[in-house]
C-alpha positions in Angstrom: 5.7 15.2 -7.7 7.4 14.3 -4.7 7.2 17.3 -2.0 10.2 19.1 -1.1 10.7 19.4 2.3 10.2 16.5 4.8 7.2 16.5 6.1 5.1 14.0 8.1 1.6 13.6 6.7 -1.6 10.9 8.1 -4.0 9.7 6.3 -6.7 7.8 7.1 -7.8 4.6 5.3 -5.8 3.0 2.4 -8.0 1.5 -0.3 -8.7 3.5 -3.7 -8.4 7.4 -3.1 -5.9 6.9 -0.2 -4.4 5.0 -3.0 -4.0 7.7 -5.9 -2.8 10.3 -3.1 -0.1 8.2 -2.0 0.8 7.7 -5.7 0.5 11.7 -6.3 2.1 13.3 -3.4 4.9 10.4 -3.6 6.8 9.0 -1.1 9.9 10.7 -1.8 10.9 12.7 1.9 7.6 12.3 3.2 6.4 10.1 5.7 3.2 8.9 5.8 1.5 7.1 9.1 -0.9 5.3 8.1 -4.4 4.6 10.4 -6.3 1.6 9.3 -9.7 0.5 11.4 -9.5 -2.6 13.2 -9.7 -5.4 10.9 -9.0 -4.1 7.5 -7.3 -5.8 5.3 -6.0 -2.9 3.7 -1.9 -3.2 2.6 -0.6 0.3 3.3 3.2 0.7 1.9 6.7 -1.0 3.5 7.8 2.3 4.4 4.1 3.8 5.9 3.6 4.2 9.6 0.7 1.7 10.4 -1.8 3.3 13.3 -4.8 1.8 14.9 -6.4 5.3 16.0 -6.3 8.5 16.7 -4.3 8.7 19.2 -1.2 6.7 18.1 -1.4 8.8 14.3 -1.0 12.1 16.4 1.6 11.0 18.3 3.2 10.0 15.1 3.2 14.2 15.3 1.6 14.7 11.9 2.0 18.7 10.3 -1.4 17.1 8.5 -3.9 14.6 8.0 -5.9 13.6 5.0 -9.3 11.6 5.3 -9.8 9.1 2.2 -11.9 6.3 4.4 -15.6 7.4 4.3 -18.3 9.3 5.6 -18.3 7.3 8.7 -14.5 8.4 9.4 -15.3 12.0 9.4 -16.7 11.1 13.0 -15.0 9.1 14.9 -11.3 10.2 14.4 -11.8 14.0 12.3 -12.8 16.1 15.9 -9.9 15.1 17.9 -7.4 15.5 15.4 -8.6 19.1 14.7 -9.0 20.0 19.4 -5.2 18.8 18.3 -4.4 21.2 16.4 -3.6 19.2 13.4 -5.6 20.5 9.8 -7.3 17.6 8.1 -8.1 17.5 4.4 -11.4 16.1 4.6 -13.0 14.1 0.9 -16.2 12.4 2.5 -17.4 15.9 3.4 -21.0 14.7 3.0 -20.3 13.5 6.7 -21.1 17.2 7.6 -24.9 16.3 7.1 -24.8 14.7 10.2 -25.4 17.5 13.4 -23.7 15.6 16.0 -20.7 15.3 13.7 -20.4 18.9 12.1 -21.1 20.3 16.1 -18.3 18.2 16.9 -15.9 19.5 14.6 -16.5 22.9 14.6 -16.3 22.8 18.8 -12.8 21.3 18.0 -12.4 23.6 15.3 -13.0 27.0 17.7 -10.6 25.0 20.4 -7.8 24.6 18.3 -8.0 27.1 15.7 -6.7 24.3 13.6 -8.3 24.0 9.7 -10.5 21.8 8.1 -9.7 22.6 4.6 -12.6 20.7 1.9 -11.0 20.4 -1.3 -13.1 21.2 -4.5 -12.8 17.5 -4.9 -14.8 16.1 -8.2 -16.3 20.0 -8.9 -14.8 23.7 -9.8 -17.1 26.9 -9.6 -17.2 26.9 -6.5 -15.7 30.6 -6.1 -18.9 31.9 -8.5 -21.0 29.8 -6.0 -19.7 31.7 -2.9 -20.0 35.2 -4.5 -23.4 34.5 -5.6 -24.7 33.0 -2.6 -26.4 35.4 -0.6 -28.1 37.2 -3.4 -32.0 37.2 -2.7 -33.8 34.4 -4.8 -30.2 32.8 -5.8 -31.1 29.5 -6.9 -29.1 26.7 -7.8 -29.5 22.6 -9.0 -26.8 20.1 -8.8 -27.3 17.2 -11.4 -25.2 14.6 -10.8 -24.4 11.7 -13.6 -22.5 8.5 -13.5 -22.4 5.3 -15.9 -24.3 2.3 -14.9 -21.5 1.0 -13.2 -21.4 3.8 -10.0 -24.5 2.3 -9.2 -25.1 -1.5 -9.2 -26.3 -1.9 -5.9 -28.4 1.0 -6.0 -30.6 -0.3 -9.1 -30.1 -3.6 -8.2 -32.6 -2.9 -4.7 -35.0 -1.5 -7.2 -35.0 -4.4 -9.7 -33.6 -2.0 -12.2 -30.2 -4.0 -13.0 -30.4 -3.3 -16.5 -31.1 0.2 -17.7 -31.4 1.6 -21.0 -32.4 5.3 -20.4 -31.5 7.5 -17.8 -33.0 6.7 -14.4 -32.9 9.3 -11.5 -32.3 7.7 -8.5 -33.2 10.8 -6.3 -34.1 14.6 -6.1 -34.2 16.8 -3.0 -31.2 18.1 -0.9 -27.9 18.1 -0.4 -27.6 16.4 3.1 -30.9 13.5 2.1 -28.1 12.8 -0.4 -25.4 12.7 1.3 -27.2 10.1 4.1 -28.6 8.0 1.0 -25.3 7.6 -1.6 -22.7 8.7 1.3 -20.3 7.5 -1.3 -21.3 9.6 -4.7 -22.5 13.0 -3.5 -19.5 14.5 -1.6 -19.1 16.7 -4.2 -22.8 17.9 -3.8 -22.5 18.5 -0.2 -19.6 20.5 -1.1 -21.4 23.0 -3.4 -24.3 22.8 -0.6 -21.9 24.2 1.6 -20.4 27.2 -0.7 -23.0 28.4 -1.8 -25.0 28.8 1.7 -27.5 30.5 2.3 -29.0 30.2 -1.0 -31.1 26.6 -2.0 -29.7 24.1 -3.7 -31.5 21.0 -4.9 -30.0 17.4 -5.8 -30.9 15.2 -8.7 -28.4 11.7 -9.3 -29.3 10.1 -12.2 -27.8 6.6 -13.5 -27.0 7.0 -17.3 -26.4 3.7 -19.2 -24.6 6.1 -22.2 -22.0 7.8 -19.6 -18.3 6.6 -19.5 -17.4 9.6 -17.6 -18.8 11.1 -14.2 -21.1 14.3 -14.6 -21.6 17.2 -12.2 -23.3 19.8 -13.7 -24.0 23.0 -11.8 -26.5 26.0 -12.7 -27.0 28.7 -10.7 -29.8 31.8 -11.9 -29.4 34.4 -9.2 -29.6 38.6 -10.2 -25.8 38.3 -10.9 -26.2 36.0 -14.2 -26.8 32.9 -15.0 -24.3 29.7 -15.3 -23.8 26.4 -15.8 -20.8 24.4 -14.8 -20.4 21.2 -16.5 -17.4 18.2 -15.3 -17.0 15.5 -17.2 -14.7 13.5 -14.9 -12.4 10.1 -16.0 -14.1 7.6 -13.4 -10.9 6.1 -10.6 -9.8 3.0 -12.4 -10.2 1.2 -8.9 -13.4 2.8 -7.7 -16.1 3.6 -10.4 -17.9 6.0 -7.8 -15.2 8.2 -7.7 -13.5 10.6 -9.8 -10.0 10.1 -10.8 -9.6 14.0 -10.5 -10.8 13.8 -6.8 -7.4 12.6 -5.2 -5.6 15.1 -7.4 -7.8 17.2 -5.8 -6.6 16.0 -2.3 -3.0 16.0 -2.9 -3.5 19.9 -4.4 -4.8 20.8 -1.0 -1.8 19.5 0.9 0.5 20.9 -1.2 -1.2 24.2 -0.6 -1.0 24.2 3.5 2.4 23.5 3.0 3.6 25.7 1.2 1.1 28.2 3.9 2.3 26.7 6.5 -0.2 25.0 7.8 -2.6 28.4 7.0 -4.7 27.6 3.5 
């Protein structure tokens, strides 16, 4: 469904996730400005304006910018956009695991008051996590299970190109998971941010029996126990990403526009 009012929306990247956002929000009366790094071979729609840096994007006066290009693009562009007062919807939230990036974004937000919007992405239940996060002794476990197609490179590095049983690739902190698997664990870091200061452990699993991307969040606290399970269809163009992620970004944009940029 196209947005009702004419708006200018910036979009960082034009890969599988960005194309899904474009298709979901539609072109219609929306004026798209797409930022692509030098050397990119992506092909934006003919109707979109293409720029090569954050300054040129800002010159087009976007009401909102969507980041859909991976963690390096967060550090490269988002602080400058926020400092200029433009709200940014970030898909690659694992980039905030890097202290310098998180600090730069925090300082930009404080200076301008612009919003950094963290969409729910591939998971839900974030309101529950936030509600119990400050309870003493709250424990949260996050398990990410994806089909082998999402982990071919990682499995090949381990000499496991063909597996018949689930293989645990990682167990540890959300920040380390975000560093090691930047294209797969953004939802885990989103859960960690919402759950702070409660401790959260992350497991990353390749499972040959799966055809969906499965996210499981298990919570134990004095308020009770909870288990959230999300079995998401992978994006047709990128098995590392759930199809619902692009829908979540589009929903966040609609929410911002409906509230005048103040989600």
